[in-house]
KOLGUMAR-994002 format. One line per 8 residues: their letters; for each residue x, y, z of N, C-alpha, C. Coordinates in steps of 0.2 Angstrom, whole numbers, plus 5000, padded with zeros to 4 digits. Layout:
<pts>
A> X:Y:Z:X:Y:Z:X:Y:Z | ...
</pts>
This chain:
<pts>
MEWLLSIL> 5165:5797:4343:5170:5793:4346:5170:5792:4354 | 5167:5799:4357:5167:5799:4364:5162:5794:4367 | 5157:5793:4363:5151:5789:4365:5154:5782:4365 | 5158:5780:4360:5161:5773:4360:5166:5772:4365 | 5170:5776:4366:5175:5776:4372:5172:5775:4379 | 5166:5779:4380:5164:5779:4386:5160:5773:4387 | 5157:5770:4382:5154:5763:4383:5159:5758:4384 | 5165:5758:4381:5170:5754:4383:5172:5754:4390
FVTHQFFG> 5173:5761:4392:5175:5762:4399:5171:5759:4404 | 5164:5759:4403:5159:5756:4407:5159:5748:4407 | 5160:5746:4401:5158:5739:4399:5164:5734:4399 | 5170:5736:4398:5176:5733:4396:5177:5727:4399 | 5175:5726:4406:5176:5720:4410:5170:5715:4410 | 5165:5716:4406:5159:5712:4407:5161:5705:4405 | 5165:5704:4400:5166:5696:4399:5173:5694:4402 | 5175:5697:4408:5180:5695:4412:5187:5698:4410
GNFDLFYI> 5192:5698:4415:5198:5701:4414:5202:5698:4408 | 5202:5692:4406:5206:5690:4400:5203:5691:4394 | 5197:5693:4394:5193:5695:4387:5191:5703:4387 | 5195:5707:4391:5194:5714:4391:5193:5717:4384 | 5187:5721:4383:5186:5724:4377:5191:5729:4374 | 5195:5731:4379:5201:5736:4377:5206:5732:4374 | 5207:5725:4375:5212:5721:4372:5209:5720:4365 | 5203:5719:4364:5200:5718:4357:5201:5725:4353
MALLLILK> 5200:5730:4357:5201:5737:4353:5208:5738:4351 | 5212:5735:4355:5219:5736:4353:5221:5731:4347 | 5219:5726:4348:5219:5721:4342:5217:5723:4335 | 5211:5726:4336:5208:5729:4330:5212:5735:4327 | 5215:5739:4331:5219:5745:4329:5225:5743:4326 | 5228:5737:4329:5235:5734:4326:5233:5732:4320 | 5228:5728:4319:5226:5726:4312:5225:5731:4307 | 5222:5736:4310:5221:5742:4305:5228:5746:4303
DILFFRYR> 5232:5746:4308:5239:5748:4306:5242:5744:4301 | 5242:5738:4302:5245:5733:4297:5242:5733:4290 | 5236:5734:4290:5232:5734:4283:5234:5740:4279 | 5235:5746:4284:5236:5753:4280:5243:5754:4281 | 5248:5749:4282:5255:5750:4282:5257:5756:4287 | 5254:5757:4292:5256:5762:4297:5259:5758:4303 | 5266:5757:4303:5270:5753:4307:5273:5757:4313 | 5272:5764:4313:5275:5768:4318:5273:5766:4325
NISTTFIF> 5266:5766:4326:5263:5765:4332:5266:5758:4335 | 5266:5753:4331:5268:5746:4332:5275:5746:4335 | 5280:5749:4330:5287:5749:4331:5288:5753:4338 | 5285:5759:4339:5286:5762:4346:5284:5758:4351 | 5278:5754:4351:5276:5750:4356:5282:5744:4358 | 5285:5741:4352:5290:5736:4353:5296:5739:4357 | 5297:5746:4356:5303:5749:4360:5302:5749:4367 | 5295:5750:4369:5293:5750:4376:5294:5743:4378
LLPIIFIF> 5292:5738:4374:5292:5731:4376:5299:5728:4376 | 5304:5730:4374:5310:5727:4373:5313:5725:4379 | 5313:5729:4385:5315:5727:4391:5311:5721:4394 | 5305:5720:4392:5300:5715:4395:5303:5708:4391 | 5304:5709:4384:5306:5703:4380:5313:5701:4383 | 5317:5706:4384:5324:5703:4387:5323:5699:4393 | 5319:5702:4398:5317:5698:4404:5315:5691:4403 | 5310:5691:4398:5307:5685:4397:5312:5680:4393
ILQILMLH> 5317:5682:4389:5322:5678:4386:5326:5675:4391 | 5328:5679:4396:5332:5677:4402:5329:5671:4405 | 5322:5672:4407:5318:5668:4410:5318:5661:4407 | 5317:5661:4400:5317:5655:4396:5323:5651:4397 | 5329:5655:4397:5335:5652:4398:5337:5649:4404 | 5335:5652:4410:5337:5651:4417:5332:5648:4421 | 5325:5648:4420:5320:5645:4424:5317:5639:4421 | 5319:5633:4424:5318:5627:4421:5310:5625:4421
DLNVQKGI> 5306:5628:4425:5299:5626:4427:5295:5632:4423 | 5298:5636:4419:5294:5641:4416:5289:5638:4411 | 5283:5640:4411:5278:5638:4406:5278:5643:4400 | 5282:5642:4395:5283:5647:4389:5276:5649:4386 | 5271:5644:4386:5265:5646:4382:5262:5651:4386 | 5261:5650:4393:5258:5656:4397:5262:5662:4397 | 5269:5661:4397:5273:5667:4397:5271:5671:4391 | 5271:5668:4385:5270:5671:4379:5263:5675:4379
ASVGKIFL> 5258:5672:4382:5252:5675:4383:5252:5681:4388 | 5256:5680:4393:5257:5686:4397:5260:5692:4395 | 5266:5691:4391:5269:5696:4387:5265:5699:4382 | 5261:5695:4379:5256:5698:4374:5251:5702:4377 | 5249:5701:4383:5244:5706:4386:5248:5712:4388 | 5254:5712:4390:5258:5718:4392:5259:5722:4385 | 5260:5718:4380:5261:5722:4373:5255:5726:4371 | 5249:5723:4372:5243:5726:4370:5241:5732:4375
CLYLLNTV> 5244:5732:4382:5243:5737:4386:5248:5742:4384 | 5254:5741:4382:5258:5746:4380:5256:5749:4373 | 5253:5745:4369:5251:5748:4363:5245:5754:4365 | 5240:5752:4369:5235:5757:4372:5238:5763:4375 | 5244:5762:4378:5248:5767:4381:5250:5772:4376 | 5253:5769:4371:5256:5773:4365:5250:5776:4361 | 5245:5773:4360:5240:5776:4356:5236:5782:4360 | 5235:5781:4366:5233:5786:4370:5237:5793:4370
KNNFNRVN> 5244:5791:4371:5249:5796:4371:5249:5800:4365 | 5248:5797:4359:5248:5801:4353:5241:5804:4351 | 5236:5801:4354:5229:5804:4351:5225:5807:4357 | 5227:5808:4363:5223:5811:4368:5220:5818:4367 | 5224:5821:4363:5223:5828:4362:5217:5829:4356 | 5216:5823:4353:5210:5823:4348:5204:5821:4352 | 5203:5819:4358:5197:5817:4361:5194:5823:4365 | 5187:5824:4364:5184:5828:4369:5182:5825:4375
VTKLYKYA> 5188:5827:4380:5187:5823:4387:5181:5825:4390 | 5178:5831:4390:5173:5833:4394:5167:5829:4392 | 5166:5828:4385:5160:5824:4383:5162:5817:4385 | 5168:5814:4385:5169:5807:4387:5167:5806:4394 | 5170:5810:4399:5168:5809:4406:5161:5810:4407 | 5157:5814:4404:5150:5815:4405:5145:5810:4403 | 5147:5807:4397:5144:5801:4394:5145:5795:4399 | 5151:5795:4401:5153:5789:4406:5149:5789:4412
VLLLMLLF> 5149:5795:4415:5145:5796:4421:5138:5794:4420 | 5135:5797:4415:5127:5796:4413:5126:5789:4413 | 5131:5785:4409:5130:5777:4408:5130:5774:4415 | 5135:5775:4418:5135:5773:4426:5129:5774:4430 | 5127:5780:4429:5120:5782:4433:5115:5778:4430 | 5113:5777:4424:5109:5773:4421:5109:5766:4423 | 5115:5763:4424:5116:5757:4426:5115:5756:4433 | 5116:5761:4437:5115:5761:4444:5107:5761:4446
VTSLFVKT> 5104:5766:4443:5097:5766:4444:5094:5760:4442 | 5096:5757:4436:5093:5750:4434:5094:5745:4440 | 5101:5745:4442:5102:5740:4448:5098:5741:4454 | 5095:5746:4455:5091:5747:4461:5085:5744:4461 | 5082:5742:4455:5076:5739:4453:5077:5732:4451 | 5083:5730:4448:5085:5724:4446:5090:5720:4450 | 5088:5717:4456:5094:5714:4460:5096:5708:4457 | 5101:5708:4454:5104:5702:4450:5112:5702:4451
DVFWIFND> 5114:5697:4451:5121:5696:4452:5125:5699:4446 | 5122:5701:4441:5126:5704:4435:5128:5711:4438 | 5124:5715:4442:5126:5721:4445:5128:5721:4452 | 5127:5716:4456:5128:5715:4463:5132:5709:4465 | 5136:5710:4470:5140:5704:4474:5135:5704:4481 | 5132:5698:4481:5129:5696:4487:5133:5692:4492 | 5133:5693:4499:5136:5688:4504:5143:5689:4502 | 5146:5695:4501:5153:5696:4500:5158:5693:4506
LTNKFLTT> 5161:5689:4505:5165:5686:4511:5171:5690:4513 | 5174:5694:4507:5180:5698:4509:5178:5704:4513 | 5172:5707:4513:5171:5712:4517:5165:5711:4521 | 5167:5710:4528:5162:5708:4532:5158:5714:4535 | 5159:5720:4533:5156:5726:4535:5150:5728:4530 | 5151:5726:4524:5146:5728:4519:5146:5722:4514 | 5142:5717:4515:5141:5711:4512:5138:5711:4505 | 5133:5716:4504:5130:5717:4498:5133:5723:4495
RLKLLYIE> 5137:5722:4489:5140:5727:4486:5139:5728:4479 | 5139:5734:4477:5137:5736:4469:5143:5735:4465 | 5143:5732:4459:5149:5731:4455:5146:5733:4447 | 5140:5733:4446:5138:5735:4439:5141:5730:4435 | 5144:5732:4429:5147:5728:4424:5154:5726:4424 | 5157:5728:4431:5164:5726:4432:5165:5719:4435 | 5171:5717:4435:5173:5711:4438:5171:5710:4445 | 5172:5716:4448:5171:5716:4456:5170:5723:4458
PSELSFHA> 5167:5724:4464:5165:5731:4467:5172:5736:4467 | 5177:5733:4469:5183:5737:4469:5185:5740:4462 | 5184:5736:4457:5185:5739:4450:5180:5744:4449 | 5173:5744:4451:5168:5750:4450:5171:5756:4454 | 5173:5755:4460:5175:5761:4464:5182:5764:4460 | 5186:5760:4458:5192:5762:4454:5190:5766:4448 | 5186:5764:4444:5183:5768:4438:5180:5774:4440 | 5176:5774:4445:5172:5780:4447:5177:5785:4450
AVLALFIL> 5182:5783:4453:5187:5787:4456:5192:5791:4450 | 5192:5786:4445:5196:5790:4439:5192:5796:4436 | 5185:5793:4435:5181:5799:4432:5180:5805:4437 | 5181:5804:4443:5180:5810:4448:5186:5814:4447 | 5192:5811:4446:5198:5815:4445:5198:5819:4438 | 5195:5816:4434:5194:5820:4427:5189:5826:4428 | 5184:5824:4432:5179:5830:4433:5182:5835:4437 | 5186:5834:4442:5190:5839:4446:5196:5843:4443
FYNNNWEK> 5200:5839:4439:5207:5842:4438:5207:5843:4431 | 5203:5840:4426:5205:5841:4419:5203:5849:4417 | 5209:5852:4414:5208:5859:4413:5207:5863:4419 | 5209:5861:4425:5208:5864:4431:5201:5866:4432 | 5196:5861:4431:5189:5861:4432:5188:5863:4440 | 5192:5861:4445:5190:5862:4452:5189:5869:4453 | 5193:5873:4449:5193:5881:4451:5185:5883:4450 | 5182:5880:4445:5175:5882:4443:5170:5877:4445
LFASYENL> 5171:5873:4450:5167:5867:4452:5160:5870:4454 | 5160:5875:4458:5154:5878:4461:5150:5883:4456 | 5154:5884:4451:5150:5888:4446:5147:5884:4441 | 5150:5877:4440:5147:5872:4435:5143:5867:4440 | 5137:5868:4441:5133:5863:4445:5132:5856:4441 | 5133:5857:4435:5133:5850:4431:5139:5845:4434 | 5145:5848:4434:5151:5845:4436:5150:5842:4443 | 5147:5846:4447:5147:5845:4455:5141:5839:4455
LYLIILLV> 5136:5840:4451:5131:5834:4451:5134:5827:4450 | 5138:5827:4444:5142:5821:4442:5146:5819:4447 | 5150:5823:4451:5154:5821:4456:5150:5818:4462 | 5145:5820:4464:5140:5818:4469:5138:5810:4467 | 5136:5810:4460:5134:5804:4458:5139:5798:4459 | 5145:5800:4457:5151:5795:4457:5152:5793:4464 | 5152:5799:4469:5152:5797:4476:5148:5792:4479 | 5141:5793:4476:5136:5788:4479:5138:5781:4476
IMAYSGGL> 5139:5781:4470:5141:5775:4467:5147:5771:4470 | 5152:5775:4472:5158:5772:4476:5156:5770:4483 | 5151:5774:4486:5149:5771:4492:5145:5765:4492 | 5140:5764:4487:5137:5757:4486:5142:5751:4485 | 5147:5753:4481:5152:5748:4479:5156:5745:4485 | 5157:5750:4490:5161:5749:4497:5169:5747:4495 | 5170:5750:4489:5177:5750:4487:5181:5756:4491 | 5184:5754:4496:5187:5759:4500:5193:5762:4497
GGIVLVLF> 5197:5758:4493:5203:5761:4490:5201:5766:4486 | 5196:5766:4481:5195:5772:4476:5193:5778:4481 | 5188:5777:4486:5186:5782:4490:5191:5786:4493 | 5195:5782:4497:5201:5785:4501:5206:5789:4497 | 5208:5786:4492:5213:5788:4487:5211:5794:4483 | 5205:5795:4481:5202:5801:4478:5202:5806:4483 | 5200:5805:4489:5200:5811:4494:5207:5813:4496 | 5212:5808:4496:5219:5809:4497:5222:5813:4492
TVTFILGR> 5220:5811:4486:5223:5815:4480:5220:5822:4480 | 5214:5823:4480:5211:5829:4480:5214:5834:4486 | 5214:5831:4492:5217:5835:4498:5224:5837:4496 | 5228:5832:4494:5236:5833:4493:5236:5839:4487 | 5233:5837:4482:5234:5842:4476:5232:5849:4478 | 5226:5850:4480:5223:5857:4482:5228:5859:4487 | 5230:5856:4492:5234:5859:4498:5241:5861:4495 | 5244:5857:4491:5250:5859:4487:5249:5865:4483
DNLKKSTA> 5244:5865:4479:5243:5871:4474:5242:5877:4478 | 5238:5877:4484:5237:5883:4488:5243:5885:4492 | 5247:5881:4493:5254:5882:4496:5258:5886:4491 | 5258:5884:4485:5262:5887:4480:5259:5894:4477 | 5252:5893:4477:5249:5899:4474:5244:5902:4480 | 5245:5905:4485:5241:5906:4490:5237:5913:4490 | 5234:5913:4484:5229:5919:4483:5222:5917:4487 | 5220:5923:4489:5213:5922:4493:5208:5919:4489
GRKIIYIY> 5207:5920:4483:5202:5916:4480:5203:5909:4480 | 5209:5907:4479:5210:5899:4478:5209:5896:4485 | 5211:5900:4491:5210:5898:4498:5202:5897:4499 | 5198:5901:4496:5191:5901:4498:5188:5895:4494 | 5190:5894:4488:5188:5888:4484:5190:5882:4488 | 5196:5881:4490:5198:5875:4493:5194:5874:4499 | 5193:5879:4503:5188:5878:4509:5182:5876:4508 | 5179:5879:4503:5172:5877:4501:5172:5869:4498
IILCMIPI> 5176:5867:4495:5177:5860:4493:5177:5855:4498 | 5182:5857:4503:5183:5853:4510:5176:5853:4513 | 5173:5859:4514:5166:5859:4518:5161:5855:4514 | 5161:5855:4508:5156:5852:4503:5157:5844:4505 | 5163:5842:4504:5165:5835:4505:5163:5832:4512 | 5164:5836:4517:5163:5833:4524:5156:5831:4525 | 5151:5834:4524:5145:5832:4525:5142:5826:4521 | 5145:5826:4514:5143:5821:4510:5147:5814:4512
IFIFVNYF> 5152:5814:4515:5156:5809:4518:5151:5806:4524 | 5149:5811:4528:5146:5809:4534:5139:5806:4532 | 5136:5808:4527:5130:5805:4525:5131:5798:4523 | 5136:5797:4519:5138:5791:4517:5139:5786:4523 | 5143:5788:4527:5145:5785:4534:5138:5782:4537 | 5134:5787:4539:5128:5786:4542:5123:5781:4539 | 5123:5782:4532:5118:5778:4528:5120:5771:4528 | 5127:5770:4527:5130:5762:4527:5131:5760:4535
EGSIVLRL> 5128:5763:4540:5129:5761:4547:5136:5760:4549 | 5140:5765:4547:5147:5766:4549:5151:5761:4546 | 5149:5757:4540:5154:5752:4538:5160:5754:4535 | 5160:5761:4533:5167:5764:4530:5172:5765:4537 | 5169:5768:4542:5173:5769:4548:5175:5763:4551 | 5170:5758:4552:5172:5752:4555:5178:5748:4551 | 5177:5748:4544:5183:5745:4540:5189:5749:4541 | 5189:5755:4541:5195:5759:4542:5199:5757:4549
QAIMSGSD> 5194:5756:4554:5196:5755:4561:5199:5747:4561 | 5196:5743:4556:5199:5736:4556:5205:5736:4552 | 5206:5740:4547:5213:5741:4544:5218:5743:4548 | 5216:5748:4552:5222:5751:4557:5223:5746:4562 | 5219:5741:4564:5220:5736:4569:5223:5730:4566 | 5223:5730:4559:5226:5724:4556:5221:5718:4555 | 5215:5719:4557:5209:5713:4556:5205:5714:4551 | 5206:5718:4546:5202:5719:4540:5204:5713:4535
SSFNYRVF> 5200:5708:4533:5202:5703:4529:5204:5705:4522 | 5200:5709:4519:5201:5711:4512:5208:5715:4511 | 5210:5720:4516:5216:5723:4516:5222:5718:4517 | 5221:5714:4522:5226:5710:4523:5228:5705:4517 | 5222:5703:4514:5223:5699:4508:5227:5702:4502 | 5225:5708:4501:5229:5712:4495:5236:5714:4497 | 5237:5716:4503:5243:5719:4505:5248:5714:4508 | 5246:5712:4514:5251:5708:4518:5251:5700:4515
KGFNGMKA> 5246:5697:4514:5246:5691:4511:5249:5691:4504 | 5248:5696:4500:5251:5697:4494:5259:5698:4494 | 5260:5702:4499:5268:5703:4500:5271:5697:4502 | 5268:5692:4507:5271:5686:4508:5271:5681:4502 | 5266:5682:4498:5266:5677:4492:5272:5679:4487 | 5272:5686:4486:5277:5689:4482:5284:5687:4484 | 5285:5687:4491:5292:5686:4493:5294:5679:4492 | 5288:5675:4493:5290:5667:4492:5292:5666:4485
CLASNPFL> 5289:5670:4480:5290:5669:4473:5297:5671:4471 | 5299:5676:4475:5306:5679:4474:5312:5675:4477 | 5310:5671:4481:5315:5667:4485:5321:5663:4481 | 5317:5660:4476:5322:5656:4471:5327:5660:4467 | 5323:5665:4464:5327:5670:4459:5324:5677:4459 | 5327:5681:4464:5324:5688:4465:5325:5692:4459 | 5329:5691:4455:5330:5696:4449:5326:5694:4443 | 5323:5688:4443:5319:5686:4437:5312:5684:4439
GIGFGNLN> 5311:5683:4446:5305:5681:4448:5303:5673:4446 | 5297:5671:4446:5295:5665:4444:5294:5664:4437 | 5293:5669:4433:5292:5669:4426:5285:5672:4424 | 5285:5675:4418:5279:5678:4416:5274:5673:4415 | 5268:5673:4417:5262:5669:4416:5262:5663:4421 | 5268:5662:4425:5268:5656:4430:5264:5656:4436 | 5261:5662:4438:5257:5662:4443:5250:5659:4441 | 5249:5658:4435:5243:5654:4433:5244:5647:4432
TDYYQYML> 5250:5644:4434:5251:5637:4434:5249:5634:4440 | 5247:5627:4440:5244:5624:4446:5250:5624:4452 | 5256:5623:4450:5260:5623:4455:5261:5629:4460 | 5261:5635:4456:5262:5641:4460:5255:5643:4463 | 5249:5641:4460:5243:5643:4463:5242:5638:4470 | 5245:5632:4470:5245:5628:4476:5250:5631:4481 | 5255:5634:4478:5260:5637:4483:5257:5643:4487 | 5253:5647:4482:5250:5653:4485:5245:5651:4490
LSYGLVSK> 5241:5646:4489:5236:5643:4493:5238:5642:4500 | 5245:5640:4500:5248:5639:4507:5249:5646:4511 | 5249:5651:4507:5250:5658:4511:5243:5662:4511 | 5237:5658:4510:5231:5661:4511:5228:5664:4505 | 5231:5663:4499:5230:5667:4493:5226:5662:4488 | 5220:5664:4486:5216:5660:4482:5218:5661:4475 | 5222:5657:4472:5224:5657:4464:5228:5663:4462 | 5228:5669:4466:5231:5674:4463:5234:5680:4469
IANSFMYA> 5239:5683:4467:5240:5689:4471:5236:5695:4469 | 5232:5697:4473:5226:5702:4471:5230:5709:4472 | 5236:5711:4469:5239:5717:4470:5243:5718:4464 | 5242:5724:4461:5246:5725:4454:5252:5724:4454 | 5257:5728:4458:5264:5728:4458:5266:5721:4460 | 5263:5719:4466:5266:5713:4469:5266:5707:4464 | 5260:5707:4460:5259:5701:4455:5264:5702:4450 | 5265:5708:4448:5270:5709:4442:5277:5707:4445
IAEGGLLL> 5279:5710:4450:5286:5708:4453:5287:5701:4454 | 5282:5697:4457:5282:5690:4459:5284:5686:4452 | 5282:5689:4445:5283:5686:4439:5289:5688:4436 | 5290:5694:4437:5296:5697:4433:5302:5699:4437 | 5302:5699:4444:5307:5700:4448:5309:5707:4449 | 5315:5708:4451:5317:5714:4453:5319:5718:4446 | 5321:5714:4440:5322:5717:4434:5316:5721:4431 | 5310:5718:4433:5304:5721:4431:5302:5727:4435
LFYLSCLF> 5304:5727:4442:5303:5732:4446:5307:5738:4444 | 5313:5737:4442:5317:5742:4439:5314:5745:4433 | 5312:5741:4428:5308:5744:4422:5302:5748:4425 | 5298:5746:4429:5292:5750:4431:5295:5756:4434 | 5300:5757:4438:5303:5763:4442:5305:5767:4435 | 5308:5765:4431:5310:5769:4425:5304:5772:4422 | 5298:5768:4421:5293:5771:4418:5289:5776:4422 | 5289:5775:4428:5286:5781:4432:5290:5787:4433
IYMWKHIN> 5297:5786:4432:5301:5792:4432:5300:5796:4426 | 5299:5791:4421:5298:5794:4414:5292:5798:4414 | 5286:5795:4417:5280:5799:4418:5281:5806:4421 | 5284:5805:4427:5285:5810:4432:5288:5817:4428 | 5293:5815:4423:5297:5821:4420:5292:5824:4414 | 5286:5820:4413:5281:5823:4408:5275:5826:4411 | 5275:5827:4418:5270:5830:4421:5270:5838:4419 | 5276:5841:4419:5276:5848:4417:5271:5853:4420
NDIFKYAL> 5271:5852:4427:5267:5856:4432:5260:5856:4429 | 5257:5851:4427:5250:5850:4425:5247:5846:4430 | 5242:5850:4434:5239:5847:4440:5235:5841:4438 | 5232:5840:4432:5228:5835:4430:5232:5828:4430 | 5238:5829:4426:5243:5823:4426:5246:5821:4433 | 5247:5826:4437:5250:5825:4444:5245:5821:4448 | 5239:5823:4448:5233:5819:4451:5233:5813:4449 | 5232:5811:4442:5232:5805:4440:5238:5800:4441
LIFILLYQ> 5244:5803:4441:5250:5800:4443:5250:5797:4451 | 5249:5802:4455:5248:5800:4462:5243:5795:4463 | 5237:5796:4460:5232:5791:4462:5234:5784:4459 | 5236:5783:4453:5237:5777:4449:5243:5773:4453 | 5248:5777:4455:5254:5774:4459:5252:5771:4465 | 5248:5775:4470:5246:5773:4476:5241:5766:4475 | 5236:5768:4470:5231:5762:4470:5234:5755:4467 | 5240:5756:4463:5243:5749:4462:5248:5746:4467
IGGGYFTN> 5250:5751:4471:5253:5748:4477:5248:5745:4482 | 5242:5747:4482:5238:5744:4487:5233:5738:4484 | 5233:5738:4478:5228:5733:4475:5228:5733:4467 | 5223:5732:4464:5222:5733:4456:5225:5727:4453 | 5225:5727:4446:5227:5722:4442:5232:5725:4437 | 5238:5722:4436:5244:5725:4433:5242:5726:4425 | 5238:5721:4422:5237:5722:4415:5229:5724:4414 | 5227:5728:4419:5221:5731:4418:5222:5737:4413
PINWIIYG> 5219:5737:4407:5221:5742:4402:5219:5749:4405 | 5215:5751:4409:5215:5757:4412:5221:5760:4415 | 5225:5756:4418:5231:5758:4421:5235:5761:4416 | 5235:5758:4410:5241:5760:4405:5238:5765:4400 | 5231:5765:4400:5228:5771:4397:5229:5778:4401 | 5229:5778:4407:5231:5782:4412:5238:5784:4411 | 5243:5779:4410:5250:5781:4409:5250:5785:4402 | 5247:5783:4397:5247:5786:4391:5244:5793:4391
IILSNSAE> 5240:5795:4396:5237:5801:4396:5242:5806:4400 | 5246:5803:4405:5251:5807:4408:5257:5809:4403 | 5258:5804:4398:5264:5805:4394:5261:5809:4387 | 5255:5811:4387:5252:5815:4381:5254:5822:4382 | 5250:5826:4378:5252:5833:4377:5251:5837:4384 | 5254:5843:4384:5253:5847:4389:5246:5850:4390 | 5245:5853:4396:5239:5856:4397:5237:5862:4392 | 5242:5866:4390:5241:5871:4385:5239:5868:4379
ERSEVS> 5242:5863:4376:5240:5860:4370:5233:5857:4371 | 5231:5855:4377:5225:5851:4377:5219:5857:4377 | 5221:5862:4380:5215:5868:4381:5214:5870:4373 | 5218:5870:4369:5217:5872:4362:5212:5868:4359 | 5212:5861:4360:5207:5856:4358:5200:5857:4361 | 5201:5858:4367:5194:5858:4371:5191:5864:4370
</pts>
């Protein structure tokens, strides 16, 4: 099972976002539930979906330009994401997570080595117009380089924090090697969001943990990890001719086109969508209609808002924002002092504020992990 899940993790976007392989897996699992008369998972998913259905019904009644067909497709994708959330929540303790992330890293490494010898647009983005500091970027089998960086970042958090792996990172050189491989892949992708947010999450979690449990041993490990990361970061910076530093400077000065597109232009597009009906937004699926794509174009956005939460709020309004707030509060209450869950929650929240895709199944799989069993129950399985 772990091999299958790791292959899905690495290849699920190969056919594009709308034909994500995790959607297909969710459909097959739903079909299996129906055939074997196991409706509990489906019914629980519908409970999670009820607020979305309520918002959609209000949109049908009150928004005259709503494309109902596209709306049904959009709500259907959310249902599949919620089904994955619920499935992971109930079954995460059955997965050998250590095998899962090891297999996934090995697959990414194999693809990365292949990409160095096979310079094709299947693995690379050439002449990237959104990142003037690194125009040739690695994407492997994902839809864009930032998605590769995001997935590598998720694996890095698994390696560091699952069952408190960070405490024995330097005793297990295998995990340290996997971490370095992921950092190299992230550097080649040029996906700044994944790189920065992993470093922020690691620093924040370890700093918080050392403040709460300030034992000498933990402080030494913390210092070693920071000292280890500093030269690695500098190697990446020098190898890529300072592209990371230059881009950070551009973000700070407000001149980075990619950051501006995802955050500032995305915010302006969202605000325009909420102007007519702030509570309901423009309607689920309506951002894919010609009218709103043309409207977004006037704000410098090419066909979409490339920001997870802003995209969702533009379509679902403040009611959807309230729903998402309740969902994150619900997840927060299920952390139970589990550093692994805490790291995932911080990372996925910040990543979706800055970019990402709302119906990316990986987001919802992470939600499911956060809502799953505690660290004590996981350790019994591992």
